[in-house]
N, CA, C and O atoms as a GROMACS GRO file, in nm:
protein
  552
    1UNK      N    1  -0.168   1.824   0.233
    1UNK     CA    2  -0.022   1.831   0.212
    1UNK      C    3   0.057   1.698   0.248
    1UNK      O    4   0.161   1.667   0.190
    2UNK      N    5  -0.002   1.623   0.348
    2UNK     CA    6   0.046   1.520   0.407
    2UNK      C    7   0.076   1.414   0.293
    2UNK      O    8   0.183   1.354   0.280
    3UNK      N    9  -0.050   1.400   0.203
    3UNK     CA   10  -0.069   1.295   0.094
    3UNK      C   11   0.053   1.340   0.001
    3UNK      O   12   0.121   1.251  -0.049
    4UNK      N   13   0.084   1.470  -0.024
    4UNK     CA   14   0.168   1.507  -0.125
    4UNK      C   15   0.306   1.478  -0.069
    4UNK      O   16   0.387   1.439  -0.153
    5UNK      N   17   0.345   1.490   0.047
    5UNK     CA   18   0.479   1.441   0.088
    5UNK      C   19   0.490   1.283   0.079
    5UNK      O   20   0.591   1.232   0.031
    6UNK      N   21   0.385   1.207   0.126
    6UNK     CA   22   0.402   1.050   0.091
    6UNK      C   23   0.405   1.021  -0.047
    6UNK      O   24   0.449   0.909  -0.072
    7UNK      N   25   0.369   1.094  -0.150
    7UNK     CA   26   0.361   1.065  -0.278
    7UNK      C   27   0.514   1.106  -0.321
    7UNK      O   28   0.578   1.032  -0.396
    8UNK      N   29   0.565   1.221  -0.271
    8UNK     CA   30   0.693   1.242  -0.308
    8UNK      C   31   0.794   1.138  -0.246
    8UNK      O   32   0.890   1.100  -0.314
    9UNK      N   33   0.774   1.091  -0.120
    9UNK     CA   34   0.863   0.989  -0.090
    9UNK      C   35   0.863   0.842  -0.150
    9UNK      O   36   0.960   0.767  -0.141
   10UNK      N   37   0.734   0.806  -0.215
   10UNK     CA   38   0.731   0.699  -0.297
   10UNK      C   39   0.795   0.709  -0.412
   10UNK      O   40   0.853   0.616  -0.467
   11UNK      N   41   0.786   0.838  -0.460
   11UNK     CA   42   0.846   0.875  -0.600
   11UNK      C   43   0.999   0.845  -0.572
   11UNK      O   44   1.064   0.770  -0.645
   12UNK      N   45   1.051   0.911  -0.459
   12UNK     CA   46   1.204   0.901  -0.449
   12UNK      C   47   1.245   0.760  -0.421
   12UNK      O   48   1.357   0.726  -0.461
   13UNK      N   49   1.169   0.670  -0.356
   13UNK     CA   50   1.196   0.532  -0.341
   13UNK      C   51   1.206   0.449  -0.477
   13UNK      O   52   1.296   0.367  -0.498
   14UNK      N   53   1.108   0.479  -0.563
   14UNK     CA   54   1.092   0.419  -0.685
   14UNK      C   55   1.236   0.442  -0.786
   14UNK      O   56   1.294   0.360  -0.857
   15UNK      N   57   1.267   0.596  -0.758
   15UNK     CA   58   1.368   0.629  -0.824
   15UNK      C   59   1.530   0.575  -0.788
   15UNK      O   60   1.628   0.554  -0.860
   16UNK      N   61   1.506   0.563  -0.644
   16UNK     CA   62   1.637   0.489  -0.581
   16UNK      C   63   1.640   0.337  -0.634
   16UNK      O   64   1.743   0.279  -0.668
   17UNK      N   65   1.527   0.288  -0.634
   17UNK     CA   66   1.513   0.127  -0.677
   17UNK      C   67   1.550   0.116  -0.831
   17UNK      O   68   1.614   0.019  -0.872
   18UNK      N   69   1.517   0.196  -0.896
   18UNK     CA   70   1.559   0.207  -1.047
   18UNK      C   71   1.731   0.245  -1.044
   18UNK      O   72   1.805   0.184  -1.121
   19UNK      N   73   1.767   0.310  -0.986
   19UNK     CA   74   1.924   0.348  -0.980
   19UNK      C   75   1.986   0.223  -0.935
   19UNK      O   76   2.080   0.182  -1.002
   20UNK      N   77   1.947   0.152  -0.827
   20UNK     CA   78   1.999   0.040  -0.782
   20UNK      C   79   2.005  -0.063  -0.887
   20UNK      O   80   2.111  -0.122  -0.907
   21UNK      N   81   1.892  -0.092  -0.961
   21UNK     CA   82   1.870  -0.188  -1.060
   21UNK      C   83   1.967  -0.156  -1.174
   21UNK      O   84   2.038  -0.246  -1.218
   22UNK      N   85   1.975  -0.022  -1.228
   22UNK     CA   86   2.066   0.018  -1.330
   22UNK      C   87   2.214   0.007  -1.297
   22UNK      O   88   2.291  -0.034  -1.384
   23UNK      N   89   2.251   0.033  -1.199
   23UNK     CA   90   2.394   0.027  -1.160
   23UNK      C   91   2.426  -0.111  -1.134
   23UNK      O   92   2.545  -0.141  -1.144
   24UNK      N   93   2.337  -0.209  -1.099
   24UNK     CA   94   2.371  -0.340  -1.086
   24UNK      C   95   2.387  -0.398  -1.240
   24UNK      O   96   2.469  -0.485  -1.269
   25UNK      N   97   2.299  -0.337  -1.331
   25UNK     CA   98   2.320  -0.382  -1.472
   25UNK      C   99   2.461  -0.354  -1.536
   25UNK      O  100   2.514  -0.424  -1.621
   26UNK      N  101   2.519  -0.221  -1.474
   26UNK     CA  102   2.636  -0.190  -1.541
   26UNK      C  103   2.750  -0.286  -1.472
   26UNK      O  104   2.851  -0.312  -1.536
   27UNK      N  105   2.731  -0.336  -1.343
   27UNK     CA  106   2.807  -0.425  -1.293
   27UNK      C  107   2.823  -0.562  -1.364
   27UNK      O  108   2.930  -0.620  -1.385
   28UNK      N  109   2.683  -0.609  -1.402
   28UNK     CA  110   2.677  -0.730  -1.483
   28UNK      C  111   2.745  -0.695  -1.622
   28UNK      O  112   2.811  -0.794  -1.655
   29UNK      N  113   2.753  -0.604  -1.705
   29UNK     CA  114   2.823  -0.575  -1.816
   29UNK      C  115   2.956  -0.574  -1.781
   29UNK      O  116   3.031  -0.643  -1.852
   30UNK      N  117   3.005  -0.512  -1.687
   30UNK     CA  118   3.146  -0.512  -1.641
   30UNK      C  119   3.212  -0.644  -1.624
   30UNK      O  120   3.329  -0.670  -1.651
   31UNK      N  121   3.117  -0.729  -1.572
   31UNK     CA  122   3.164  -0.863  -1.534
   31UNK      C  123   3.187  -0.955  -1.655
   31UNK      O  124   3.274  -1.043  -1.658
   32UNK      N  125   3.088  -0.923  -1.769
   32UNK     CA  126   3.099  -0.985  -1.870
   32UNK      C  127   3.225  -0.970  -1.942
   32UNK      O  128   3.298  -1.065  -1.972
   33UNK      N  129   3.252  -0.825  -1.975
   33UNK     CA  130   3.372  -0.772  -2.018
   33UNK      C  131   3.497  -0.839  -1.943
   33UNK      O  132   3.589  -0.893  -2.005
   34UNK      N  133   3.492  -0.830  -1.815
   34UNK     CA  134   3.614  -0.904  -1.745
   34UNK      C  135   3.648  -1.030  -1.797
   34UNK      O  136   3.763  -1.070  -1.816
   35UNK      N  137   3.528  -1.101  -1.824
   35UNK     CA  138   3.563  -1.257  -1.852
   35UNK      C  139   3.622  -1.251  -1.971
   35UNK      O  140   3.722  -1.320  -1.988
   36UNK      N  141   3.569  -1.164  -2.083
   36UNK     CA  142   3.588  -1.163  -2.214
   36UNK      C  143   3.713  -1.119  -2.264
   36UNK      O  144   3.779  -1.170  -2.354
   37UNK      N  145   3.746  -0.995  -2.180
   37UNK     CA  146   3.853  -0.909  -2.233
   37UNK      C  147   3.995  -0.975  -2.245
   37UNK      O  148   4.069  -0.933  -2.334
   38UNK      N  149   4.037  -1.072  -2.165
   38UNK     CA  150   4.184  -1.129  -2.164
   38UNK      C  151   4.167  -1.207  -2.293
   38UNK      O  152   4.268  -1.199  -2.364
   39UNK      N  153   4.064  -1.286  -2.349
   39UNK     CA  154   4.053  -1.350  -2.470
   39UNK      C  155   4.067  -1.246  -2.578
   39UNK      O  156   4.144  -1.263  -2.672
   40UNK      N  157   4.002  -1.153  -2.566
   40UNK     CA  158   3.993  -1.033  -2.689
   40UNK      C  159   4.119  -0.982  -2.716
   40UNK      O  160   4.156  -0.969  -2.832
   41UNK      N  161   4.208  -0.943  -2.598
   41UNK     CA  162   4.316  -0.869  -2.623
   41UNK      C  163   4.432  -0.949  -2.667
   41UNK      O  164   4.490  -0.920  -2.771
   42UNK      N  165   4.475  -1.062  -2.584
   42UNK     CA  166   4.593  -1.140  -2.620
   42UNK      C  167   4.598  -1.257  -2.582
   42UNK      O  168   4.631  -1.270  -2.464
   43UNK      N  169   4.575  -1.360  -2.644
   43UNK     CA  170   4.577  -1.513  -2.620
   43UNK      C  171   4.714  -1.555  -2.568
   43UNK      O  172   4.727  -1.636  -2.476
   44UNK      N  173   4.819  -1.494  -2.631
   44UNK     CA  174   4.946  -1.558  -2.574
   44UNK      C  175   4.990  -1.519  -2.446
   44UNK      O  176   5.083  -1.583  -2.396
   45UNK      N  177   4.935  -1.417  -2.378
   45UNK     CA  178   4.952  -1.381  -2.229
   45UNK      C  179   4.889  -1.484  -2.162
   45UNK      O  180   4.953  -1.539  -2.072
   46UNK      N  181   4.770  -1.524  -2.188
   46UNK     CA  182   4.684  -1.627  -2.133
   46UNK      C  183   4.747  -1.760  -2.137
   46UNK      O  184   4.719  -1.836  -2.044
   47UNK      N  185   4.825  -1.799  -2.224
   47UNK     CA  186   4.876  -1.939  -2.244
   47UNK      C  187   5.005  -1.943  -2.148
   47UNK      O  188   5.052  -2.050  -2.108
   48UNK      N  189   5.059  -1.820  -2.115
   48UNK     CA  190   5.184  -1.815  -2.029
   48UNK      C  191   5.134  -1.809  -1.888
   48UNK      O  192   5.210  -1.839  -1.796
   49UNK      N  193   5.001  -1.770  -1.865
   49UNK     CA  194   4.961  -1.739  -1.724
   49UNK      C  195   4.817  -1.781  -1.737
   49UNK      O  196   4.728  -1.697  -1.753
   50UNK      N  197   4.792  -1.910  -1.731
   50UNK     CA  198   4.657  -1.972  -1.736
   50UNK      C  199   4.592  -1.965  -1.591
   50UNK      O  200   4.474  -1.930  -1.585
   51UNK      N  201   4.658  -1.994  -1.477
   51UNK     CA  202   4.632  -1.991  -1.367
   51UNK      C  203   4.560  -1.853  -1.297
   51UNK      O  204   4.474  -1.846  -1.209
   52UNK      N  205   4.622  -1.761  -1.364
   52UNK     CA  206   4.574  -1.627  -1.313
   52UNK      C  207   4.454  -1.586  -1.401
   52UNK      O  208   4.369  -1.511  -1.354
   53UNK      N  209   4.444  -1.636  -1.532
   53UNK     CA  210   4.308  -1.603  -1.610
   53UNK      C  211   4.195  -1.677  -1.532
   53UNK      O  212   4.086  -1.622  -1.522
   54UNK      N  213   4.218  -1.799  -1.478
   54UNK     CA  214   4.099  -1.838  -1.421
   54UNK      C  215   4.051  -1.788  -1.299
   54UNK      O  216   3.930  -1.784  -1.276
   55UNK      N  217   4.146  -1.744  -1.209
   55UNK     CA  218   4.104  -1.649  -1.097
   55UNK      C  219   4.019  -1.529  -1.146
   55UNK      O  220   3.908  -1.501  -1.100
   56UNK      N  221   4.082  -1.464  -1.241
   56UNK     CA  222   3.996  -1.331  -1.299
   56UNK      C  223   3.874  -1.392  -1.340
   56UNK      O  224   3.771  -1.341  -1.295
   57UNK      N  225   3.862  -1.495  -1.420
   57UNK     CA  226   3.735  -1.541  -1.474
   57UNK      C  227   3.634  -1.571  -1.360
   57UNK      O  228   3.524  -1.516  -1.360
   58UNK      N  229   3.674  -1.662  -1.261
   58UNK     CA  230   3.597  -1.669  -1.139
   58UNK      C  231   3.553  -1.554  -1.075
   58UNK      O  232   3.433  -1.545  -1.048
   59UNK      N  233   3.631  -1.465  -1.047
   59UNK     CA  234   3.581  -1.332  -0.998
   59UNK      C  235   3.467  -1.272  -1.071
   59UNK      O  236   3.363  -1.228  -1.022
   60UNK      N  237   3.507  -1.277  -1.206
   60UNK     CA  238   3.397  -1.212  -1.304
   60UNK      C  239   3.266  -1.292  -1.286
   60UNK      O  240   3.162  -1.227  -1.276
   61UNK      N  241   3.260  -1.416  -1.280
   61UNK     CA  242   3.161  -1.490  -1.279
   61UNK      C  243   3.062  -1.469  -1.162
   61UNK      O  244   2.940  -1.456  -1.173
   62UNK      N  245   3.137  -1.467  -1.044
   62UNK     CA  246   3.066  -1.426  -0.911
   62UNK      C  247   2.989  -1.287  -0.932
   62UNK      O  248   2.873  -1.264  -0.896
   63UNK      N  249   3.072  -1.200  -0.994
   63UNK     CA  250   3.030  -1.051  -0.983
   63UNK      C  251   2.892  -1.075  -1.089
   63UNK      O  252   2.782  -1.027  -1.062
   64UNK      N  253   2.913  -1.139  -1.188
   64UNK     CA  254   2.797  -1.145  -1.289
   64UNK      C  255   2.663  -1.214  -1.229
   64UNK      O  256   2.550  -1.175  -1.261
   65UNK      N  257   2.686  -1.319  -1.140
   65UNK     CA  258   2.582  -1.375  -1.074
   65UNK      C  259   2.516  -1.272  -0.962
   65UNK      O  260   2.393  -1.259  -0.960
   66UNK      N  261   2.591  -1.206  -0.880
   66UNK     CA  262   2.559  -1.124  -0.780
   66UNK      C  263   2.475  -0.996  -0.836
   66UNK      O  264   2.370  -0.951  -0.791
   67UNK      N  265   2.547  -0.955  -0.938
   67UNK     CA  266   2.477  -0.844  -0.995
   67UNK      C  267   2.331  -0.856  -1.076
   67UNK      O  268   2.242  -0.772  -1.089
   68UNK      N  269   2.341  -0.990  -1.125
   68UNK     CA  270   2.222  -1.023  -1.197
   68UNK      C  271   2.102  -1.043  -1.093
   68UNK      O  272   1.987  -1.015  -1.129
   69UNK      N  273   2.126  -1.089  -0.970
   69UNK     CA  274   2.051  -1.106  -0.872
   69UNK      C  275   1.986  -0.946  -0.810
   69UNK      O  276   1.868  -0.917  -0.790
   70UNK      N  277   2.098  -0.870  -0.790
   70UNK     CA  278   2.080  -0.727  -0.772
   70UNK      C  279   1.995  -0.659  -0.845
   70UNK      O  280   1.912  -0.582  -0.798
   71UNK      N  281   2.010  -0.683  -0.966
   71UNK     CA  282   1.931  -0.611  -1.094
   71UNK      C  283   1.778  -0.646  -1.073
   71UNK      O  284   1.686  -0.565  -1.080
   72UNK      N  285   1.769  -0.765  -1.049
   72UNK     CA  286   1.628  -0.810  -1.057
   72UNK      C  287   1.532  -0.754  -0.910
   72UNK      O  288   1.420  -0.702  -0.907
   73UNK      N  289   1.631  -0.789  -0.794
   73UNK     CA  290   1.567  -0.762  -0.687
   73UNK      C  291   1.653  -0.666  -0.613
   73UNK      O  292   1.728  -0.709  -0.525
   74UNK      N  293   1.650  -0.537  -0.642
   74UNK     CA  294   1.740  -0.454  -0.559
   74UNK      C  295   1.723  -0.423  -0.403
   74UNK      O  296   1.814  -0.376  -0.335
   75UNK      N  297   1.611  -0.452  -0.361
   75UNK     CA  298   1.576  -0.417  -0.242
   75UNK      C  299   1.583  -0.537  -0.133
   75UNK      O  300   1.577  -0.519  -0.012
   76UNK      N  301   1.595  -0.652  -0.190
   76UNK     CA  302   1.594  -0.776  -0.129
   76UNK      C  303   1.719  -0.795  -0.056
   76UNK      O  304   1.716  -0.836   0.060
   77UNK      N  305   1.836  -0.767  -0.121
   77UNK     CA  306   1.952  -0.813  -0.039
   77UNK      C  307   2.071  -0.702  -0.097
   77UNK      O  308   2.154  -0.728  -0.185
   78UNK      N  309   2.059  -0.596  -0.037
   78UNK     CA  310   2.141  -0.478  -0.061
   78UNK      C  311   2.284  -0.512  -0.022
   78UNK      O  312   2.370  -0.451  -0.085
   79UNK      N  313   2.327  -0.601   0.075
   79UNK     CA  314   2.443  -0.645   0.120
   79UNK      C  315   2.529  -0.714  -0.015
   79UNK      O  316   2.651  -0.717  -0.022
   80UNK      N  317   2.458  -0.754  -0.094
   80UNK     CA  318   2.519  -0.830  -0.219
   80UNK      C  319   2.617  -0.714  -0.296
   80UNK      O  320   2.728  -0.739  -0.343
   81UNK      N  321   2.566  -0.612  -0.297
   81UNK     CA  322   2.641  -0.499  -0.382
   81UNK      C  323   2.751  -0.473  -0.295
   81UNK      O  324   2.856  -0.450  -0.355
   82UNK      N  325   2.757  -0.471  -0.180
   82UNK     CA  326   2.872  -0.460  -0.085
   82UNK      C  327   2.976  -0.586  -0.122
   82UNK      O  328   3.094  -0.564  -0.148
   83UNK      N  329   2.931  -0.688  -0.121
   83UNK     CA  330   3.015  -0.807  -0.159
   83UNK      C  331   3.077  -0.790  -0.305
   83UNK      O  332   3.195  -0.817  -0.327
   84UNK      N  333   2.998  -0.749  -0.397
   84UNK     CA  334   3.028  -0.717  -0.543
   84UNK      C  335   3.151  -0.610  -0.549
   84UNK      O  336   3.251  -0.620  -0.620
   85UNK      N  337   3.119  -0.503  -0.457
   85UNK     CA  338   3.256  -0.392  -0.458
   85UNK      C  339   3.371  -0.449  -0.428
   85UNK      O  340   3.478  -0.424  -0.485
   86UNK      N  341   3.350  -0.548  -0.316
   86UNK     CA  342   3.490  -0.627  -0.264
   86UNK      C  343   3.534  -0.713  -0.387
   86UNK      O  344   3.654  -0.723  -0.411
   87UNK      N  345   3.452  -0.769  -0.458
   87UNK     CA  346   3.490  -0.844  -0.559
   87UNK      C  347   3.565  -0.770  -0.659
   87UNK      O  348   3.663  -0.819  -0.716
   88UNK      N  349   3.520  -0.655  -0.680
   88UNK     CA  350   3.572  -0.559  -0.792
   88UNK      C  351   3.716  -0.514  -0.722
   88UNK      O  352   3.793  -0.474  -0.809
   89UNK      N  353   3.759  -0.510  -0.622
   89UNK     CA  354   3.867  -0.483  -0.566
   89UNK      C  355   3.967  -0.605  -0.571
   89UNK      O  356   4.082  -0.586  -0.609
   90UNK      N  357   3.923  -0.735  -0.530
   90UNK     CA  358   3.980  -0.856  -0.575
   90UNK      C  359   4.018  -0.867  -0.721
   90UNK      O  360   4.124  -0.918  -0.757
   91UNK      N  361   3.925  -0.816  -0.807
   91UNK     CA  362   3.955  -0.816  -0.961
   91UNK      C  363   4.080  -0.738  -0.997
   91UNK      O  364   4.169  -0.784  -1.069
   92UNK      N  365   4.083  -0.615  -0.940
   92UNK     CA  366   4.193  -0.528  -0.972
   92UNK      C  367   4.328  -0.580  -0.926
   92UNK      O  368   4.426  -0.582  -1.000
   93UNK      N  369   4.328  -0.626  -0.788
   93UNK     CA  370   4.449  -0.682  -0.733
   93UNK      C  371   4.478  -0.808  -0.822
   93UNK      O  372   4.596  -0.822  -0.857
   94UNK      N  373   4.402  -0.888  -0.858
   94UNK     CA  374   4.450  -1.024  -0.914
   94UNK      C  375   4.477  -0.994  -1.050
   94UNK      O  376   4.557  -1.069  -1.106
   95UNK      N  377   4.423  -0.888  -1.125
   95UNK     CA  378   4.452  -0.861  -1.262
   95UNK      C  379   4.598  -0.817  -1.256
   95UNK      O  380   4.678  -0.875  -1.329
   96UNK      N  381   4.641  -0.719  -1.173
   96UNK     CA  382   4.771  -0.666  -1.156
   96UNK      C  383   4.867  -0.765  -1.102
   96UNK      O  384   4.984  -0.764  -1.141
   97UNK      N  385   4.825  -0.852  -1.011
   97UNK     CA  386   4.921  -0.966  -0.976
   97UNK      C  387   4.943  -1.080  -1.096
   97UNK      O  388   5.042  -1.154  -1.104
   98UNK      N  389   4.842  -1.079  -1.176
   98UNK     CA  390   4.858  -1.197  -1.306
   98UNK      C  391   4.915  -1.154  -1.404
   98UNK      O  392   4.991  -1.231  -1.464
   99UNK      N  393   4.897  -1.024  -1.451
   99UNK     CA  394   4.940  -0.966  -1.575
   99UNK      C  395   5.031  -0.854  -1.549
   99UNK      O  396   4.983  -0.746  -1.516
  100UNK      N  397   5.175  -0.871  -1.562
  100UNK     CA  398   5.236  -0.735  -1.565
  100UNK      C  399   5.218  -0.638  -1.685
  100UNK      O  400   5.178  -0.670  -1.797
  101UNK      N  401   5.251  -0.521  -1.646
  101UNK     CA  402   5.222  -0.416  -1.736
  101UNK      C  403   5.314  -0.432  -1.871
  101UNK      O  404   5.274  -0.387  -1.978
  102UNK      N  405   5.424  -0.492  -1.860
  102UNK     CA  406   5.501  -0.492  -1.976
  102UNK      C  407   5.463  -0.614  -2.071
  102UNK      O  408   5.476  -0.611  -2.194
  103UNK      N  409   5.409  -0.729  -1.992
  103UNK     CA  410   5.335  -0.835  -2.081
  103UNK      C  411   5.235  -0.829  -2.127
  103UNK      O  412   5.218  -0.878  -2.239
  104UNK      N  413   5.135  -0.768  -2.060
  104UNK     CA  414   4.989  -0.754  -2.112
  104UNK      C  415   4.912  -0.616  -2.074
  104UNK      O  416   4.808  -0.620  -2.007
  105UNK      N  417   4.965  -0.504  -2.115
  105UNK     CA  418   4.922  -0.361  -2.074
  105UNK      C  419   4.771  -0.359  -2.121
  105UNK      O  420   4.690  -0.318  -2.038
  106UNK      N  421   4.730  -0.394  -2.231
  106UNK     CA  422   4.583  -0.395  -2.242
  106UNK      C  423   4.478  -0.464  -2.154
  106UNK      O  424   4.366  -0.420  -2.127
  107UNK      N  425   4.541  -0.596  -2.109
  107UNK     CA  426   4.461  -0.683  -2.011
  107UNK      C  427   4.467  -0.617  -1.876
  107UNK      O  428   4.365  -0.605  -1.809
  108UNK      N  429   4.586  -0.573  -1.834
  108UNK     CA  430   4.593  -0.497  -1.683
  108UNK      C  431   4.530  -0.361  -1.695
  108UNK      O  432   4.485  -0.313  -1.590
  109UNK      N  433   4.519  -0.292  -1.805
  109UNK     CA  434   4.451  -0.172  -1.804
  109UNK      C  435   4.309  -0.178  -1.809
  109UNK      O  436   4.246  -0.094  -1.745
  110UNK      N  437   4.246  -0.271  -1.881
  110UNK     CA  438   4.116  -0.316  -1.890
  110UNK      C  439   4.078  -0.372  -1.746
  110UNK      O  440   3.981  -0.327  -1.685
  111UNK      N  441   4.148  -0.459  -1.702
  111UNK     CA  442   4.123  -0.499  -1.554
  111UNK      C  443   4.110  -0.384  -1.440
  111UNK      O  444   4.020  -0.386  -1.356
  112UNK      N  445   4.205  -0.290  -1.445
  112UNK     CA  446   4.188  -0.196  -1.341
  112UNK      C  447   4.061  -0.116  -1.368
  112UNK      O  448   3.991  -0.081  -1.273
  113UNK      N  449   4.031  -0.087  -1.487
  113UNK     CA  450   3.910   0.016  -1.548
  113UNK      C  451   3.796  -0.072  -1.494
  113UNK      O  452   3.728  -0.033  -1.399
  114UNK      N  453   3.775  -0.195  -1.557
  114UNK     CA  454   3.648  -0.287  -1.510
  114UNK      C  455   3.642  -0.300  -1.359
  114UNK      O  456   3.533  -0.297  -1.302
  115UNK      N  457   3.745  -0.314  -1.298
  115UNK     CA  458   3.742  -0.327  -1.148
  115UNK      C  459   3.691  -0.204  -1.086
  115UNK      O  460   3.609  -0.212  -0.995
  116UNK      N  461   3.737  -0.086  -1.132
  116UNK     CA  462   3.697   0.056  -1.071
  116UNK      C  463   3.549   0.064  -1.110
  116UNK      O  464   3.468   0.096  -1.024
  117UNK      N  465   3.512   0.035  -1.232
  117UNK     CA  466   3.364   0.050  -1.270
  117UNK      C  467   3.278  -0.025  -1.177
  117UNK      O  468   3.173   0.024  -1.136
  118UNK      N  469   3.328  -0.162  -1.137
  118UNK     CA  470   3.238  -0.262  -1.068
  118UNK      C  471   3.231  -0.182  -0.911
  118UNK      O  472   3.126  -0.165  -0.849
  119UNK      N  473   3.352  -0.143  -0.869
  119UNK     CA  474   3.342  -0.082  -0.735
  119UNK      C  475   3.243   0.037  -0.731
  119UNK      O  476   3.162   0.050  -0.639
  120UNK      N  477   3.253   0.124  -0.835
  120UNK     CA  478   3.169   0.242  -0.828
  120UNK      C  479   3.012   0.217  -0.835
  120UNK      O  480   2.921   0.265  -0.766
  121UNK      N  481   3.010   0.122  -0.948
  121UNK     CA  482   2.840   0.080  -0.969
  121UNK      C  483   2.784   0.012  -0.868
  121UNK      O  484   2.664   0.024  -0.839
  122UNK      N  485   2.888  -0.088  -0.786
  122UNK     CA  486   2.828  -0.152  -0.677
  122UNK      C  487   2.812  -0.063  -0.556
  122UNK      O  488   2.718  -0.087  -0.480
  123UNK      N  489   2.898   0.042  -0.529
  123UNK     CA  490   2.858   0.114  -0.414
  123UNK      C  491   2.760   0.206  -0.436
  123UNK      O  492   2.702   0.253  -0.338
  124UNK      N  493   2.723   0.248  -0.568
  124UNK     CA  494   2.594   0.330  -0.580
  124UNK      C  495   2.480   0.245  -0.573
  124UNK      O  496   2.372   0.292  -0.537
  125UNK      N  497   2.494   0.119  -0.604
  125UNK     CA  498   2.373   0.048  -0.580
  125UNK      C  499   2.357   0.012  -0.445
  125UNK      O  500   2.243   0.008  -0.399
  126UNK      N  501   2.468  -0.020  -0.364
  126UNK     CA  502   2.423  -0.026  -0.226
  126UNK      C  503   2.389   0.089  -0.174
  126UNK      O  504   2.288   0.084  -0.103
  127UNK      N  505   2.436   0.187  -0.184
  127UNK     CA  506   2.386   0.330  -0.116
  127UNK      C  507   2.236   0.363  -0.156
  127UNK      O  508   2.155   0.415  -0.078
  128UNK      N  509   2.208   0.328  -0.284
  128UNK     CA  510   2.069   0.362  -0.327
  128UNK      C  511   1.980   0.262  -0.256
  128UNK      O  512   1.885   0.310  -0.194
  129UNK      N  513   1.993   0.155  -0.255
  129UNK     CA  514   1.917   0.033  -0.179
  129UNK      C  515   1.902   0.060  -0.024
  129UNK      O  516   1.800   0.040   0.043
  130UNK      N  517   2.014   0.104   0.018
  130UNK     CA  518   2.006   0.111   0.176
  130UNK      C  519   1.922   0.245   0.178
  130UNK      O  520   1.826   0.237   0.256
  131UNK      N  521   1.932   0.350   0.121
  131UNK     CA  522   1.858   0.473   0.135
  131UNK      C  523   1.715   0.438   0.095
  131UNK      O  524   1.626   0.494   0.159
  132UNK      N  525   1.688   0.372   0.021
  132UNK     CA  526   1.529   0.339  -0.020
  132UNK      C  527   1.484   0.261   0.084
  132UNK      O  528   1.367   0.282   0.118
  133UNK      N  529   1.553   0.166   0.151
  133UNK     CA  530   1.496   0.099   0.251
  133UNK      C  531   1.482   0.178   0.383
  133UNK      O  532   1.386   0.157   0.457
  134UNK      N  533   1.571   0.264   0.411
  134UNK     CA  534   1.567   0.371   0.527
  134UNK      C  535   1.442   0.455   0.524
  134UNK      O  536   1.376   0.480   0.626
  135UNK      N  537   1.406   0.508   0.375
  135UNK     CA  538   1.292   0.594   0.353
  135UNK      C  539   1.156   0.497   0.370
  135UNK      O  540   1.051   0.553   0.400
  136UNK      N  541   1.158   0.360   0.352
  136UNK     CA  542   1.032   0.288   0.359
  136UNK      C  543   1.026   0.229   0.492
  136UNK      O  544   0.927   0.165   0.526
  137UNK      N  545   1.114   0.243   0.560
  137UNK     CA  546   1.118   0.186   0.686
  137UNK      C  547   1.042   0.311   0.781
  137UNK      O  548   0.972   0.283   0.878
  138UNK      N  549   1.064   0.425   0.742
  138UNK     CA  550   1.026   0.537   0.804
  138UNK      C  551   1.105   0.648   0.882
  138UNK      O  552   1.044   0.743   0.930
   0.00000   0.00000   0.00000
């Protein structure tokens, strides 16, 4: 009976690791979109607000790198997902600060949706990783 419980625990940990990795991949894809979206939606808004564009791109680049690391090694540094979630909040704030709803509604809406997706996926990844670490620790 004890062997069955141990197998069940290992199975749960493997599923949590897979969940953390997959949600980090979602963060990666959202970061790629956050970098590309302003260019895809409206280049004239970018030419008027180039400084705000580079801040959003740098936040997206940081999320991209952090989520790539988390997708490859979900249990090694679960705190990186917490940092990624904070960057998701920063992405929303910076997008709304840089692009007014009247000037760049598609860019602003995309920034809010992508930032929210980053926050949700990073929080899920962090929770799954910390839970897996707690189970493996005993």
